N, C-alpha and C positions, 0 to 999 in steps of 0.2 A: 504493499500499499504506500510506503514511503517513496519508493522509486516511481510510482505512478504520479504522485503529487509533484515530484521533481520534474517529470516529463511535462506535466501541465504547466508548471511555472516557466519552464524553458520555452515552451510554445508561446506562452503569454509574453515573455520577455522578447522573443523574436518578433512577434506581431507588434509589440509596442515599439521596438526598435525600428521596424519598417514604417510604422505610421509616423514616427518622429522624423525619419529620413524623408518620407514623402512630403511632410510639412516644410522641411527645410528646402526641398526642391521647388516648392510652390513659390518661394521668393524669386526664383528664376523668371516667373511670368511677370512680376512687377518690374523687374530689371529690364525685361524685354520690351514692356510698354514704354519705359523711359527711353531706352535706346531707339525705339521706333519714332518717338516724338522728336528726339534729337536728330535722327536721320532725316526726317521730313523738314525740320527747320534748317538743317545744313543744306539740303537740296534747294529749298526756297531762297535762302540767303545767297547761295552760290549762283543761282540763276539771276537774281536781282543784281548781284555784284558784277556779273558778266555783261548784263544788258545796260544798266543804268550808271553804275559806279565806274566800271571799266578797270577795276583793280584785278590784275592777273593773279597776284599772290593770294588775295582774299578768295578768289574763285577756286584756285587750286586747293587751298586749305579746306574749304567747304566740300569740295569733291572728295578729298581724302577722308574727311569726317563721315561723309555719306558712305564711302566704301568700308570704313571701320564699323559703321552701323550694320552694314550687310553681313560682315563677318560675325559680329555679335549675334545677329539674327540666326545665322546658321547654327551657332552653338546653343542658342535658346531652343531652337527646334529639336536638336538632339537631346537636350536635358529634358524637354517636355515629353519626348517619346520615351525616354528612360523612366520618367516619373510615372507614366501610364503603365509601364511594365511592373514597376514596384507596386503600384496600386493594385494590380492584378495578383501579385505575390501576397499582398496583405490578405486578400480575400481567400487565397488558397494556401495559407500558411500551414494548415493541418497536414497537407501532403506535399510539402516543400520539395523534397528530393525529386519526386516525379514531375512536379511542375517545372523545375529548373531544366530537366532533360527535355520536356515538351517545349519549353521556351526556346532552348538552343536549337531543336529540330525545326521549329517554326522560323526562327531567324535565319537558319541555314537554307531553308526552302525558299525564302524570299531574297536570298543573297545579301542579307544584312550583316552577316559575319562571313569571313573568308573561308573558314573550314572548322570542322568540329575539333575542339581542344581534345587533348588526350584524356582529360578528366573533366568533369563538370565543374565550372567555376563556382566558387562559393559566393554567398551573399555579400560578404565583406569585400571580395575582389570586385564584384560588380559595383558595389557602392563606391569603392575607391576610383573606379573608372568614371563613374558618373560625376563624382566630386571633381575630378580633373577637368571634365567638360564644363562643369559649373564655374570653376576657377578661371578657365579660359574665357568664358562668357564675360565674367566680371572684369578681367584684364582688358579685353577689347572695349568694354563700355567705359572703363576709366580712361583709356587712351583717347577715346572719342570725346569724352568730357574735357580732358586736358587740352586737346587740340582745339576744340570749340572755344574754350575759355581764352586760350592763347590767341586765337584768331580775333575774338571779340576785343581783347586788350590791344592787339596791334591795330585793329580797325579804329579804335577810339584814339590811339596815339596818332595814326595816319591822318585822320580827319581834323585833328586839333592843331 
């Protein structure tokens, strides 16, 4: 009976860990909205700069900020996809080993992974991979913000 209770608490801890991880990944969506807003602003200001102001440097900076936003969007999509997979794992935590095998089979079938690993990747390995994607999304967003702030400051200096 004691080992049965330990198994239940382990499953609950795994489910709790997965739910917390999914909640962390939900932050990615808000960052994606911010990046999308900055990307649209960069595109609009870049077009205005090229048409009315005639500042080549300002236009190039806005174009680069737009491209950084697209890269950030790519990572946001990847994180959102992984979040949905982890949401599915939360629902099926009671049969996790089989679910992981089925998940890898489905990913392989749709050519979303290159080949079947020798062994099934653990949850923590999958979480580490998703965290790397999330960090890359944040890095690209920070670069985009810094570039837009630098462009704004240089524009203020240029027009004064």
